[in-house]
Steps between C-alpha positions, in 0.01 A plus 500: 500500500625841421586745779261795479657832563183642643544285810783729602295812482284647776130563446561879483772456240268279292229767511746758374646281220343482151357151461611306195285196422784295348743586778285516807165326448539216250783331704269483799213360299734250331658377825186487713201472271567358156542142618126484565380795290739510212557363149449126579128443450510156654630633833294825504277539801172681538484584128724799584789604279741770618757486222267659239378856557155455345420195715655634819285812475182330376187551710328167568181494704563859606853420628843568351838372623653835399278803476717792390494789747301307758710265699229483771269340241762267349468139608878457457562750779227355718644152476867591552416703812263238639592324824260215438704192398218386274488835321855639502704490184748360433347202671707359791516170315705665222790583740502842347457823701492873431694746714325807632703713260378295200140522615525874536661534162224302332238716673676825395533376141131431475404836658725673247312345210663148472691602195603179321810433299709237319778297654817701442673220299206468259508868400661600176863602547541871473816701559473691829632856523846522659493652846663843515758437773812616320626145416691461173410134456128396453532206739644724767219753450237241603708350780608836650138626486384193698786532750412862562140402551615247763742740665800290384821590313695294245830344607830642360661342190676174561878505471642440156628148559178374664299649220706349220483157668125539539428593141744238364330225696155628402566531127736202443480285813880536545712743702730754331868454439763732653526695174121531468484649851689800362232581236260789532154377594323593172774333291475188714120486454541524118761224501294270717189543290698402191679204666402145381480419872195729521289245310627217719404683819152604388422172336505339842186680616326412178592131530341502849185651356501264204556192726800398292682172583689227321258218592131435506445445869282227667611142537766404246577870434620450143743750347405765249704726274345843550834675536489656148189693621701610813776622271243687289379682811860609585549619139168690487577678827856590392368638169246707700204345313203731577293337766181501292678301225662277767146424620343452155764254387477284811122485507432485123821512300402197289185687387685803358500528117779286358620418852874446525669213685593752776142618541380138524778418745385790726167320554682247710404728786166320530650154471732547804238357732530171674377185312351208685589181316460256789372155418122476515471876448195606297618689201203738487549589861863591437406706192236694689739576790754626254247736342402625846863558583532726194194702594624557855862571404401750232258681728758516781793612290327768290180591687587442868168327546419188700303345220550151654237592758240502220572148379242341725275789589453872444777694671427586860639855484593603148253558213607174331256223417533140399393603150792748502738222598383256238487778246881518534521125535352462154780694329758260648279200437563506126852348492562147368653382826316184601626430855645164396861600492719369775829639366622855530461540126127446465346627177468760379876550505758677289795280383828675563715186510860502391690236301711422808185437705355264237828315470505443878152350481611271223815391689316430828225310322757272334661446839163397651449244215850361556466454874139379464617219269747389765229498772262308269757235436564462871127475584449225237746288693383608849142396430503182283187439282411280202689579182351790306268601782501850663595565866131497591525122469782495766514543878553872440126533490488383867704799629322718760330835451546680170814308411330249266376792283843665513703186421294223349276729294723792412812487282806647671537771242148631583537510880485832675681638807230410752475131402877466498530662843243252637685208343838613626366538851343152491798307359787679678516248773398201284709513184810722492581434140148571374482811718823628350353463147175662601692795649693537180171513306355747750799734446458475121127568522557796727758639257245466215231675703737778584600542135143497381393749768790731407385530137395863491130528447327795654130476590307789343139605440288433188135514407273208414345505152165422654361713782478318831179582688537649850251453781509639850620212724312429821738569786783500246470119448625394156224233470208719612422743217190703563245593236650852485703530178739790477737645241808721545445836658677724749353564851186710472616735774802611288498698173370296206709382209478691177224360276746417222757335732585139419319265737805297589820519711636773278191709564533434872863612497415815310217580744734444796745766376240735365495859627158451653601206717520641853712220648792385285727805530421549870571133574821493300643827633420384852688177452808683380481736797472198727828364364681823576347591838414161638125577506277636233318834500209249539613252764274230368673472164298190414158659580389838366138407584284620789693289751826651379673788668413864432837639393629777729656657183210447261571815296865394458396153379259653247760745377755226449243280324400782272859582430576130426219483239583835341870403471401211276520253793872562522626290794855635513370856492275421795788347693726795420227728625476310834874469569581867413248631752606643837252261657695198380837658582424573861699348786330194643597581859203508736473798740194394692378137457160606639430739210379319188684176581415343163611811306164534321548877467853460368686730736814283461665275248433125469681254719423122500664159485608394153325197352690168517570494124667843526711387793635208301570717197678754716725239662603369161557848368716642779715184499555526130338161425185627321476402138347774286327290240155574368242229448507131418371183664460506874803401705542274805742643753592353842221327688498256795463136403174322516265799479345411167507128572310534823238728345447279197522153664831443332373569146698816448871540570681834514803504272710806584659705231865602508718787387345833414146370540558493877536879503218623284242748635221346705253591227641210299492236776287196422169523682337171588145592590438264792836554665641843429866606479663443835656846514142647500310239698522290813431163350534322838119517488525296173216567267350771718801723426529744787554832325785731573364794307415386152197389311470125470429551129185284523254780460524869408663707771564871465591576863758266639516458879805668658641295787799487716526161669783296658466263206631768264819532708546124475518543125708817483751363754525139387386456136778403261439810285549740789797323654673478158419866433659592832808292422543655156436851641769432761739392228417809292588751773807305624650487150418864439657615827790260570659580838251786571238363737335835564455562127356155447259542786385837363457356146299201623268725699471738209417232244217374717355823634620750232643735767821542696499360846504754792807492722311312772369251247846441353635440852219251569570314177872477590420359840262247347753394240753442778258273681426309180868452431553362853230238429680368191746268670336194332642496145276214391192701610626803318555301182150355534352849512705611200385195301139621505389579142650404162697817423869456532681681778840664476722272705762772535285629785565330834210261577451618863511865389258441215259307729495783756426757234232272350321505837534876522362552153209267574424715800508813287255347250260448791519848650162673531632767277596246236161331489297824510423746221494841657 
């Protein structure tokens, strides 16, 4: 539930304030009344509807809930002030109550004429006038005006080093180098916006929203090759593709005239969802759930609406009906996907295979045939039967469980991984020679599966030649279509599509980015603001409906949204606008924690813990290990043994990469849907995946949870990547400052924090280094620490010395200042 600002006001202050329906009244009605008297007809009580002005003010049997100018004759006021538990509203059974301030506000509003209005987010975006407060930058004009209204003052500008680190992390996800710290701020901003790392940083947020992963999810969790779509996202962002085109291509690129391969590839956005291919799964159920996922992802990402609430009933709070939901459902219901696919390359798919990939499939297939022939020959001697008869005529048919079907009835070359695992497990203590041959076949079959899965085919969208009828589904059940037939349309409470607009996904995309759409620009700008400041101008970034937050800086949001549209949906221009404002460049130091603790009025700069992916990238970068390579298949860096095996009942084994692949940016790390990358998740909970701070990539998420748990420190202090980064960082500073301990300490601190250590800090570091050196009497232990990771170490450095410095650098990587963007 949103926090209503009016609760903080006294009754006298309320009486003096100008009442705004959208800001002051509608939130109360939505929170306390709409559940029983709102959009959902099935739940509506007493035939009273308070979300529609005409019905709320209608006189029935001489009584009106709201009688403008006459609160004493309005049944709404009578009921909310009643002390009779059978009459008072909200009813005690609802567990909802009104405060005295809210009751008085409703009474005052009715006495003043009960002026109605539209929810602020559903109003057309208009450019507000800039406040005249002497600010040079438009963002600052709005912020400073609001601060003055609240009796607050902006913080001073952050120091140059802190500011350059902040903007570098924000725009590229990586800290600045020593030379870059010498740049003027404006020049640094221009460089960062043009860096290829820009696309890699901002693609991350989009992949979370798009629920991108390298596997399907569910039991079995087969691999998919969606990485070309991921690379397209990075490319589009780096090229500053206008956001409206970015939207149109992903929702309906295949429907554009003479659509190119790139435009078709972009539609992979709506094939990133999970696919349930479990045995016994009903294909139509899977297909319907996939369509629903597209409806809900699209509405969350571009409209900021909780459309999923209308899948089974009319929305409880927002003006969204089941007909609205299935109107959008229909447009995504016209693809040829049939729900039968169990692989990660289910049709429709775009073939982007390479000759090398196809050759690998051929080679592994031949290997399976070769090994299968050996197994078959062995089985013909293991289970004797009459000449010329199949194994079904032998004792193999008497094996327990599924084994007769796997062995007696299935040729070895046609056996899959699951049957072979069962056979290996059964015979391992009964026939060592046979088990050895089965294991060899299992390895060959797994290699063939891996080769086949790695053939690059990207799932994309298409349109069926014959229109598929759409019916409202009772309670959202795939097998319970109602008699209500619907066709594609946008929600009735939002501006209508143009009469000549195509009635397909392309038409939907064009409507989403039309100038009349009140939501898309607001929602998008808010999400970018959230990435910079830690919280959006609207805190509920996923919900711009009536249960969403009323933005404290509504005029600023609308000005930015208007500017974004008028700029031609220029993303880089919007980001440049934000980071060049004084508001963004403020110091993040808190003067009084009791005043605006969440920084909603922006009297100071942003300060919050960096996400886990950024922490890993930073560690690789400052050590010098990071490999700056764009794109390509996902990589498999270090990971504890047994994680995949335990989550998949031994069906999937993690095969770690080597060389440069170990040091790619986290964006490119292979993402198994049911057991996420270990540097981002605590997989001790197995398939439940306790989150550190990242989306699980199972559904659309546009606001990742920010956490700081002891489990994170277990990773950043012990994971191979971080220990190796610390070792290589230690080597870097020792080689650069041979014999000069003070200089090496200063450089290590500077590489991690971007600033010089203060005298007291340098002294503490020196004391700590001395303690660590004193602990390195065990040469074997020192060498064990220095053996962590595959990168070679310079053996000209004394092992005990190197080990002590490794521990010190690991400590530096875990400083609060190192893991915080401020």
